[in-house]
N, C-alpha and C positions, 0 to 999 in steps of 0.2 A: 675879547670884548665881545660883548652881546651889542647884536645888531637888531634894529626892527626888521621883521622878515621881508618889509618892500624894498632893504637895501641887499638882501641875501642873493648873490649872484651863482651863476655856473663854477665861476672860478671857487667860491666858496665850496661847492659841492665836491668838486673834485679834489681840491686841496684836503676835506674830510675823508675821501675814499682813499688817499694818499695815507694819509696820517692813520687811519683803520687799519689798513693793510699792513703797514709798519710796525702797529704797535699791538693788535688784538690779541687775546690770548684764549677766544672762544675754542680754537682747534690747534692742532699740533702743525706749527708752521712747516716742519721738516717733510710733511706728507702731501703739503700743496706749496712747495718751493718753487717749484716750475710755474705753476699757474699764477702764484703771486707775481713772480718776475715777469709774466705777460701783462698781467695786470697794471702793474707799476710804469711798465714801458709805456703802455696805452696812455695811462693816466697824464704822465709827463708830458708826452707828445700833445694830448688834447689840450692839457694846461696852457702850452705855449701858443697854440693854434686859437683858444677860444680868446685868448687876448688880441689877437690880431685880424681875425676873420670875421665876416658877417656872418650871420646863420645859415643863409644858404650855400656860402661858400664851405663852410665847417661841416654841415648835413651830407652835402655831395661828396667832400673827401673822405667822411668817414664809412657812408654806404657804399662806396667804391670799394674801400678796404674790405668791408666786410663781404662783399660779391666776390673779391679774389678769394679771401679765405674760404667761402662756401665751395668756389670752383676747386681749390685745391684739394679741399676735404672730399668731395664729389669724386675726384680723380684719383684719390688716395696718394696726392703728390709726397704729403707727409707721412713718412714711417717710423720715424724715431720717437717713442713713447715722450720722451723728456719735451721733444719740439713740440709734439701734438697737445701735450698740457699746457705748455706756454703760449701757445696759438690759441687754444681754448680760453685761458685767461684774459688774453689780448682782445678777443673778441666779446667775451663778456662785459669788460670794462666799457668798450664802445658803446653796446647796446645799451647797457645802463645809464650812460651819459646821453646818448640819443633819445630816451625813453623820457629823460628830464625836458627836453625841449618838445617831444610831442610822442604819448605813448604809443602812437600806431606804429613806431619802430619797433616795437616788441614783437610786433605781428607781421608785419607789410614792408620788408626792408628791400623790396624791388623798387618802389618809387623815390 
């Protein structure tokens, strides 16, 4: 279905990211299996939340998650390579959606 762009929502963006991650043939999925798993996990969680939360609740929740992941990374709490890749994909997916809300989230995740 073709929508007017003023009808295009964050739900549409997340659904397209899920579809792309599941179907793309640009790179070898085996090489990015763990990263894709993390991305898909984040996209599915955000898809559910975006339908229920207001903007400030959503942003607050996912900034807190990113901050926790940053602390884990800085403290080297994750040591398994596959888990690190998964959490990297999870983090990247969150940042990509937060950037759709406000581009500042690519740079300033402390606010």
